TILUMVEX-404332 format. One record per residue (C-alpha): residue number from 1; residue in one letter; x, y, z. Coordinates in steps of 0.1 Angstrom, whole numbers. Layout:
BEGIN
+------+------+-------+-------+-------+
! baro ! miro !     X !     Y !     Z !
+------+------+-------+-------+-------+
!  NUM !    A !     X !     Y !     Z !
...
+------+------+-------+-------+-------+
***
This chain:
BEGIN
+------+------+-------+-------+-------+
! baro ! miro !     X !     Y !     Z !
+------+------+-------+-------+-------+
!    1 !    X !   412 !   244 !   415 !
!    2 !    X !   424 !   220 !   387 !
!    3 !    X !   382 !   206 !   396 !
!    4 !    X !   365 !   243 !   391 !
!    5 !    X !   390 !   248 !   362 !
!    6 !    X !   379 !   216 !   348 !
!    7 !    X !   340 !   224 !   352 !
!    8 !    X !   347 !   254 !   339 !
!    9 !    X !   359 !   243 !   309 !
!   10 !    X !   331 !   219 !   305 !
!   11 !    X !   310 !   244 !   308 !
!   12 !    X !   320 !   263 !   279 !
!   13 !    X !   326 !   233 !   258 !
!   14 !    X !   288 !   229 !   262 !
!   15 !    X !   276 !   263 !   259 !
!   16 !    X !   301 !   263 !   226 !
!   17 !    X !   280 !   227 !   216 !
!   18 !    X !   245 !   247 !   218 !
!   19 !    X !   257 !   278 !   205 !
!   20 !    X !   272 !   258 !   169 !
!   21 !    X !   238 !   237 !   176 !
!   22 !    X !   213 !   267 !   174 !
!   23 !    X !   235 !   285 !   147 !
!   24 !    X !   230 !   249 !   132 !
!   25 !    X !   192 !   249 !   127 !
!   26 !    X !   193 !   291 !   121 !
!   27 !    X !   219 !   276 !    87 !
!   28 !    X !   195 !   253 !    85 !
!   29 !    X !   159 !   269 !    81 !
!   30 !    X !   157 !   281 !    46 !
!   31 !    X !   141 !   314 !    51 !
!   32 !    X !   144 !   345 !    23 !
!   33 !    X !   176 !   363 !    48 !
!   34 !    X !   194 !   333 !    62 !
!   35 !    X !   191 !   333 !   105 !
!   36 !    X !   162 !   357 !   101 !
!   37 !    X !   123 !   349 !    95 !
!   38 !    X !   103 !   377 !    80 !
!   39 !    X !    70 !   382 !    91 !
!   40 !    X !    41 !   397 !    73 !
!   41 !    X !    14 !   420 !   100 !
!   42 !    X !    -1 !   448 !    95 !
!   43 !    X !     6 !   468 !   125 !
!   44 !    X !   -22 !   495 !   129 !
!   45 !    X !   -44 !   466 !   144 !
!   46 !    X !   -43 !   470 !   180 !
!   47 !    X !   -39 !   451 !   202 !
!   48 !    X !   -27 !   422 !   181 !
!   49 !    X !    -2 !   442 !   162 !
!   50 !    X !    12 !   480 !   160 !
!   51 !    X !    42 !   504 !   166 !
!   52 !    X !    57 !   519 !   200 !
!   53 !    X !    78 !   539 !   195 !
!   54 !    X !    92 !   522 !   165 !
!   55 !    X !    90 !   488 !   180 !
!   56 !    X !    67 !   462 !   168 !
!   57 !    X !    40 !   450 !   200 !
!   58 !    X !    10 !   429 !   205 !
!   59 !    X !    -2 !   393 !   201 !
!   60 !    X !    18 !   388 !   179 !
!   61 !    X !    51 !   400 !   186 !
!   62 !    X !    47 !   380 !   216 !
!   63 !    X !    43 !   347 !   196 !
!   64 !    X !    76 !   349 !   173 !
!   65 !    X !    92 !   364 !   205 !
!   66 !    X !    86 !   330 !   222 !
!   67 !    X !    87 !   307 !   189 !
!   68 !    X !   116 !   326 !   165 !
!   69 !    X !   143 !   310 !   196 !
!   70 !    X !   130 !   275 !   190 !
!   71 !    X !   139 !   278 !   149 !
!   72 !    X !   167 !   296 !   159 !
!   73 !    X !   159 !   325 !   137 !
!   74 !    X !   157 !   363 !   148 !
!   75 !    X !   128 !   377 !   137 !
!   76 !    X !   124 !   406 !   113 !
!   77 !    X !    87 !   424 !   112 !
!   78 !    X !    71 !   437 !    76 !
!   79 !    X !    45 !   463 !    82 !
!   80 !    X !    22 !   452 !    50 !
!   81 !    X !   -20 !   467 !    49 !
!   82 !    X !   -39 !   434 !    57 !
!   83 !    X !   -56 !   433 !    23 !
!   84 !    X !   -18 !   427 !    12 !
!   85 !    X !    -5 !   399 !    32 !
!   86 !    X !   -13 !   372 !    11 !
!   87 !    X !    -5 !   389 !   -21 !
!   88 !    X !    30 !   397 !    -5 !
!   89 !    X !    34 !   360 !     9 !
!   90 !    X !    28 !   351 !   -29 !
!   91 !    X !    51 !   372 !   -46 !
!   92 !    X !    79 !   356 !   -15 !
!   93 !    X !    81 !   395 !     0 !
!   94 !    X !    83 !   377 !    35 !
!   95 !    X !    86 !   341 !    45 !
!   96 !    X !    53 !   338 !    68 !
!   97 !    X !    23 !   362 !    83 !
!   98 !    X !    16 !   365 !   120 !
!   99 !    X !    -8 !   395 !   120 !
!  100 !    X !   -43 !   378 !   132 !
!  101 !    X !   -48 !   361 !   105 !
!  102 !    X !   -83 !   343 !   102 !
!  103 !    X !   -89 !   309 !    92 !
!  104 !    X !  -112 !   304 !    64 !
!  105 !    X !  -112 !   280 !    32 !
!  106 !    X !  -106 !   305 !     3 !
!  107 !    X !   -74 !   314 !    22 !
!  108 !    X !   -64 !   278 !    28 !
!  109 !    X !   -67 !   278 !   -10 !
!  110 !    X !   -32 !   298 !    -8 !
!  111 !    X !   -17 !   294 !    26 !
!  112 !    X !   -12 !   266 !    48 !
!  113 !    X !   -22 !   278 !    82 !
!  114 !    X !   -10 !   268 !   119 !
!  115 !    X !   -40 !   278 !   139 !
!  116 !    X !   -29 !   290 !   168 !
!  117 !    X !   -57 !   314 !   185 !
!  118 !    X !   -90 !   323 !   183 !
!  119 !    X !  -113 !   353 !   189 !
!  120 !    X !  -145 !   365 !   172 !
!  121 !    X !  -168 !   401 !   166 !
!  122 !    X !  -181 !   425 !   181 !
!  123 !    X !  -205 !   455 !   176 !
!  124 !    X !  -199 !   491 !   183 !
!  125 !    X !  -216 !   520 !   187 !
!  126 !    X !  -212 !   556 !   194 !
!  127 !    X !  -217 !   560 !   234 !
!  128 !    X !  -247 !   588 !   227 !
!  129 !    X !  -265 !   567 !   202 !
!  130 !    X !  -303 !   549 !   212 !
!  131 !    X !  -300 !   525 !   183 !
!  132 !    X !  -273 !   494 !   201 !
!  133 !    X !  -279 !   460 !   181 !
!  134 !    X !  -270 !   426 !   194 !
!  135 !    X !  -268 !   405 !   161 !
!  136 !    X !  -255 !   407 !   130 !
!  137 !    X !  -294 !   406 !   120 !
!  138 !    X !  -301 !   439 !   138 !
!  139 !    X !  -280 !   455 !   111 !
!  140 !    X !  -305 !   458 !    84 !
!  141 !    X !  -306 !   490 !    65 !
!  142 !    X !  -276 !   502 !    86 !
!  143 !    X !  -243 !   515 !    71 !
!  144 !    X !  -211 !   492 !    90 !
!  145 !    X !  -183 !   498 !    90 !
!  146 !    X !  -155 !   467 !    82 !
!  147 !    X !  -117 !   462 !    82 !
!  148 !    X !  -113 !   454 !    46 !
!  149 !    X !  -109 !   421 !    35 !
!  150 !    X !  -125 !   408 !    65 !
!  151 !    X !  -135 !   372 !    67 !
!  152 !    X !  -169 !   383 !    84 !
!  153 !    X !  -178 !   406 !    57 !
!  154 !    X !  -191 !   377 !    37 !
!  155 !    X !  -213 !   368 !    66 !
!  156 !    X !  -229 !   400 !    68 !
!  157 !    X !  -237 !   401 !    33 !
!  158 !    X !  -252 !   365 !    33 !
!  159 !    X !  -273 !   379 !    69 !
!  160 !    X !  -278 !   408 !    43 !
!  161 !    X !  -296 !   386 !    18 !
!  162 !    X !  -313 !   364 !    42 !
!  163 !    X !  -326 !   387 !    66 !
!  164 !    X !  -330 !   419 !    58 !
!  165 !    X !  -350 !   418 !    27 !
!  166 !    X !  -358 !   455 !     6 !
!  167 !    X !  -337 !   469 !    37 !
!  168 !    X !  -303 !   455 !    34 !
!  169 !    X !  -273 !   461 !    51 !
!  170 !    X !  -248 !   486 !    36 !
!  171 !    X !  -216 !   471 !    45 !
!  172 !    X !  -185 !   495 !    40 !
!  173 !    X !  -149 !   487 !    40 !
!  174 !    X !  -117 !   503 !    56 !
!  175 !    X !   -82 !   498 !    52 !
!  176 !    X !   -78 !   501 !    89 !
!  177 !    X !   -97 !   494 !   122 !
!  178 !    X !   -89 !   531 !   131 !
!  179 !    X !  -104 !   545 !   102 !
!  180 !    X !  -136 !   523 !   105 !
!  181 !    X !  -141 !   539 !   142 !
!  182 !    X !  -131 !   574 !   131 !
!  183 !    X !  -162 !   567 !   103 !
!  184 !    X !  -184 !   562 !   131 !
!  185 !    X !  -170 !   588 !   154 !
!  186 !    X !  -174 !   607 !   125 !
!  187 !    X !  -211 !   597 !   116 !
!  188 !    X !  -202 !   580 !    86 !
!  189 !    X !  -211 !   548 !    96 !
!  190 !    X !  -239 !   536 !   124 !
!  191 !    X !  -217 !   506 !   137 !
!  192 !    X !  -184 !   490 !   136 !
!  193 !    X !  -186 !   453 !   132 !
!  194 !    X !  -143 !   445 !   144 !
!  195 !    X !  -127 !   424 !   161 !
!  196 !    X !  -136 !   418 !   198 !
!  197 !    X !  -101 !   422 !   210 !
!  198 !    X !   -98 !   454 !   187 !
!  199 !    X !  -137 !   465 !   197 !
!  200 !    X !  -123 !   467 !   236 !
!  201 !    X !   -89 !   487 !   227 !
!  202 !    X !  -108 !   513 !   204 !
!  203 !    X !  -137 !   514 !   233 !
!  204 !    X !  -103 !   529 !   259 !
!  205 !    X !   -86 !   548 !   233 !
!  206 !    X !  -116 !   567 !   221 !
!  207 !    X !  -124 !   579 !   261 !
!  208 !    X !  -158 !   559 !   258 !
!  209 !    X !  -173 !   577 !   229 !
!  210 !    X !  -178 !   544 !   216 !
!  211 !    X !  -195 !   512 !   232 !
!  212 !    X !  -198 !   482 !   227 !
!  213 !    X !  -234 !   462 !   220 !
!  214 !    X !  -230 !   430 !   213 !
!  215 !    X !  -235 !   407 !   241 !
!  216 !    X !  -219 !   376 !   228 !
!  217 !    X !  -188 !   368 !   207 !
!  218 !    X !  -205 !   371 !   169 !
!  219 !    X !  -191 !   343 !   142 !
!  220 !    X !  -163 !   326 !   162 !
!  221 !    X !  -131 !   321 !   142 !
!  222 !    X !   -98 !   309 !   143 !
!  223 !    X !   -66 !   326 !   135 !
!  224 !    X !   -35 !   313 !   122 !
!  225 !    X !     3 !   320 !   112 !
!  226 !    X !     0 !   316 !    72 !
!  227 !    X !    31 !   300 !    53 !
!  228 !    X !    30 !   300 !    15 !
!  229 !    X !    13 !   265 !     4 !
!  230 !    X !    41 !   243 !    -8 !
!  231 !    X !    68 !   258 !    17 !
!  232 !    X !    62 !   227 !    32 !
!  233 !    X !   100 !   232 !    53 !
!  234 !    X !    93 !   262 !    67 !
!  235 !    X !    54 !   251 !    80 !
!  236 !    X !    69 !   218 !    94 !
!  237 !    X !    92 !   234 !   115 !
!  238 !    X !    73 !   259 !   125 !
!  239 !    X !    45 !   232 !   136 !
!  240 !    X !    70 !   211 !   152 !
!  241 !    X !    78 !   242 !   173 !
!  242 !    X !    45 !   256 !   178 !
!  243 !    X !    32 !   222 !   188 !
!  244 !    X !    48 !   221 !   226 !
!  245 !    X !    43 !   253 !   232 !
!  246 !    X !     9 !   256 !   229 !
!  247 !    X !     3 !   241 !   258 !
!  248 !    X !    26 !   256 !   281 !
!  249 !    X !    17 !   280 !   308 !
!  250 !    X !    47 !   309 !   287 !
!  251 !    X !    15 !   304 !   263 !
!  252 !    X !   -12 !   301 !   283 !
!  253 !    X !     0 !   339 !   295 !
!  254 !    X !     1 !   351 !   264 !
!  255 !    X !   -36 !   343 !   252 !
!  256 !    X !   -49 !   350 !   283 !
!  257 !    X !   -28 !   390 !   286 !
!  258 !    X !   -55 !   395 !   249 !
!  259 !    X !   -84 !   378 !   263 !
!  260 !    X !   -82 !   349 !   236 !
!  261 !    X !   -78 !   310 !   238 !
!  262 !    X !   -68 !   280 !   219 !
!  263 !    X !   -92 !   268 !   194 !
!  264 !    X !  -104 !   227 !   196 !
!  265 !    X !   -93 !   206 !   168 !
!  266 !    X !  -136 !   204 !   157 !
!  267 !    X !  -131 !   250 !   153 !
!  268 !    X !  -105 !   240 !   132 !
!  269 !    X !  -120 !   214 !   111 !
!  270 !    X !  -152 !   238 !   110 !
!  271 !    X !  -133 !   268 !   103 !
!  272 !    X !  -117 !   251 !    73 !
!  273 !    X !  -156 !   239 !    55 !
!  274 !    X !  -173 !   259 !    35 !
!  275 !    X !  -205 !   273 !    45 !
!  276 !    X !  -233 !   282 !    25 !
+------+------+-------+-------+-------+
***
């Protein structure tokens, strides 16, 4: 009996020590609100970020659910439209961004990235349309709806200038992907260019009134968790927590759930090089 009591005491002491250590980690990490890491995300972007019964869901919520405990903090998402994410981070309205943010050289001037997944783009039209573009060069003369501030917009403009001559691509930007898809359905646009995972979700949500016509991932892109440039403590803590996680079966299952993959070192390096 005494042995059982002693083992119980040792176990309780160990649990107390772990709890104290966890609390120390939380107190040690400097965030806007102690013990909580506030995360900017555009929660109208399923399947990556969205609200369901008032609860943040999607890829980034799943990632933060496994990452935050390793930092010893709780997560608080702050719903912010995509174009306002980086300005919000710079204004210290939240600690970091987890919102399927693409890694680009321009953004890397003001944020530090932890590359955590890669995806790419798809072309989507109405199901009853006989026009079925396969690649960006097919979009000359067409009205193409995009998410405002999306990384592929400059790429489309480059294609237009290089390939379309006097019949340019009419690039239209919308605050949300849902608005871009609605513009397509209401015939205010001819094509939607959006993330491959988002496009797949939009086709399902539309009841098959939309279809994807591109046959391969266009402009493959690397996505990154973003921290304000200069916040080295948080960046290093996130990086240290993510490194052992990224090759775990737990993280591989999250990537597979959303049809994503880990970027290679070469792909990350390429994403940070300005193309002309």
